[in-house]
C-alpha positions in Angstrom: 81.5 100.3 131.3 82.7 96.7 131.5 86.5 96.2 131.3 88.5 94.7 128.5 89.5 91.1 129.1 92.6 89.7 127.2 91.7 86.5 125.5 95.0 85.6 123.9 98.3 86.7 122.7 100.5 86.2 119.7 103.9 86.9 118.9 104.5 88.6 115.6 107.6 87.2 113.6 110.9 89.2 113.0 110.4 90.9 116.5 107.4 92.7 115.5 106.2 92.5 119.1 102.9 91.2 120.6 99.3 91.2 119.6 96.4 90.8 122.0 93.0 89.7 121.2 90.7 91.7 123.6 86.9 91.4 124.5 84.6 93.7 126.2 81.0 92.4 126.3 80.3 91.5 122.5 83.1 93.8 121.2 86.4 92.5 120.1 89.9 94.5 119.4 93.2 93.2 118.4 96.0 95.4 119.5 99.6 95.9 119.1 100.9 97.5 122.2 98.8 100.6 122.9 97.6 100.7 119.0 94.4 99.1 118.3 94.9 97.5 114.7 91.1 96.4 114.2 87.8 96.5 116.1 84.6 94.3 115.5 82.6 97.5 115.4 84.7 99.2 112.9 84.2 97.1 109.5 83.3 99.7 107.0 86.5 100.4 105.3 87.8 96.9 105.4 84.6 95.6 103.6 85.1 98.6 101.1 88.6 97.3 100.3 86.8 94.4 98.6 83.8 95.9 97.1 85.8 98.8 95.6 88.1 96.7 94.1 85.3 94.3 92.6 83.4 97.3 91.2 86.3 97.7 88.9 86.2 94.0 88.0 82.5 93.2 88.0 81.7 90.8 85.2 85.2 89.2 85.1 84.9 85.3 84.7 86.6 83.1 87.3 88.3 85.8 89.1 91.2 85.0 91.4 91.8 87.2 94.5 94.6 87.5 96.9 94.0 89.0 100.3 97.0 90.0 102.5 96.0 89.9 106.1 92.9 88.0 107.6 92.2 90.3 110.5 88.7 89.8 111.6 87.7 88.6 108.1 85.7 91.7 107.1 87.5 92.0 103.8 87.1 88.3 103.2 83.4 88.3 103.9 82.8 91.2 101.7 84.5 89.6 98.8 82.6 86.5 99.0 79.4 88.3 99.4 80.1 90.0 95.7 82.3 87.4 94.1 80.9 84.7 91.7 80.6 81.1 92.4 83.6 80.2 90.3 86.0 82.7 92.2 88.8 81.7 94.1 90.3 83.6 96.9 93.4 82.9 98.7 94.1 84.6 102.1 97.8 85.0 103.4 97.9 85.3 107.1 101.5 85.5 108.8 100.4 84.9 112.5 99.1 81.4 112.9 97.1 82.5 116.1 95.1 85.0 114.1 93.7 82.0 112.1 93.1 80.2 115.2 91.2 83.0 116.6 89.0 83.0 113.6 88.0 79.6 114.3 87.8 80.1 118.0 86.8 83.2 120.1 86.2 85.3 116.8 83.9 82.6 115.0 80.9 84.5 115.7 82.5 87.3 113.7 83.8 85.3 110.9 80.5 83.5 110.4 82.0 80.5 109.0 83.6 82.4 105.9 86.7 80.2 106.1 84.7 77.2 105.2 83.4 78.7 102.0 84.7 76.3 99.3 86.2 79.4 97.4 88.6 80.2 100.1 92.1 78.7 101.0 94.4 79.9 103.7 98.2 80.4 103.2 100.0 80.4 106.6 102.6 82.8 105.8 103.7 86.2 104.3 101.7 87.5 101.2 105.0 88.9 99.6 106.1 85.5 98.2 102.7 84.8 96.7 102.6 88.2 95.0 106.3 87.5 93.5 105.7 83.7 92.7 104.0 84.1 89.3 103.2 87.0 86.7 99.8 87.8 85.7 98.3 85.5 88.4 95.8 87.5 90.3 92.7 89.7 89.2 92.8 91.6 92.5 95.3 92.0 95.3 93.9 93.4 98.5 96.4 94.3 101.2 95.6 95.1 104.7 98.7 93.7 106.5 99.4 96.7 108.6 98.0 100.1 109.8 99.0 101.4 106.3 102.1 101.8 104.0 104.6 102.5 106.6 105.3 99.0 108.2 103.9 99.9 111.8 103.9 96.3 113.1 106.6 94.6 111.1 109.4 96.5 109.2 109.4 93.8 106.6 106.0 94.9 105.4 107.7 98.0 104.0 108.9 95.8 101.0 105.2 95.5 100.0 104.7 99.3 99.7 108.0 100.6 98.1 108.6 100.9 94.4 110.0 97.5 94.0 107.1 96.0 95.9 104.6 97.7 93.8 106.4 96.8 90.7 106.0 93.1 91.9 102.3 93.6 92.6 101.7 95.3 89.2 103.3 92.3 87.5 101.6 89.8 89.6 98.1 91.4 88.2 96.5 90.2 85.1 95.6 92.9 82.6 92.9 95.4 83.9 93.6 93.9 87.5 93.4 95.9 90.7 95.8 96.5 93.7 93.8 97.9 96.6 95.7 98.9 99.7 94.0 99.9 103.2 95.3 102.5 105.5 94.2 104.1 108.6 95.5 107.5 107.4 96.5 109.4 104.4 100.1 109.0 102.9 101.0 111.4 100.0 104.3 109.6 99.5 102.6 106.4 99.0 100.1 108.0 96.4 103.3 109.1 94.4 104.8 105.7 94.5 101.7 104.2 93.3 101.4 106.4 90.4 105.1 106.0 89.6 104.6 102.2 89.4 102.5 102.6 86.4 99.3 101.8 88.1 96.3 104.1 87.3 95.7 105.4 90.8 92.6 106.6 92.8 92.6 107.6 96.4 89.2 106.9 98.3 88.5 108.0 101.8 85.9 105.6 103.5 84.1 105.7 106.7 85.6 103.3 109.2 82.1 102.7 110.8 79.0 101.6 108.8 76.7 104.5 108.4 79.5 107.1 107.6 80.2 108.8 110.9 83.2 109.0 112.7 86.9 108.3 111.6 87.7 107.9 108.0 90.3 105.5 106.5 92.1 105.4 103.0 92.0 103.0 100.3 94.4 103.2 97.2 93.0 101.4 94.0 95.7 100.9 91.4 94.5 99.2 88.1 97.0 97.7 85.6 96.4 98.7 82.1 94.6 96.3 79.9 
């Protein structure tokens, strides 16, 4: 088996540690320490983050979608595939190097999706965008960490606690959807979602296309119309 090669590194803000972009043949991985945050062969659940949210919004005119976390672009590409031509998608990415990787060594994975006219990239934290304006978004899709437990950056906890969920609910238009990705279940977060006033579903999704192997978790919370 060919060895992994480190293509680049990036420092996360607030002492969150180092990200490493790795490649082995045609496979890419983004690592935080010994933990793999994402892999180019495992895109199923990240794509489902977008498609499951849109299933609950289909037919809505001129939808505005906020994606927290660029990653390898799987959620963005899946959103663009189902959203209408009059949609707008804002992607918030905290680490500038991740955006640079998308246009550089990961260009073959991203397939030019950042050049779609519906897309704008915000270089910074998704939290202020959520708090900026009430009823601004039809969907907020969060994949900024390994789940609701702020693994890579403690400040991410403020997205997933009760005040953070209240801000997300306020930022949604009536009938809008908050979708949250996680590598593992979290019963405490499920309870917080329900307490926040969002009609909550918990969906287990295969990490790999085809349904085999590990399963990840997506929470879907709908703001009442």
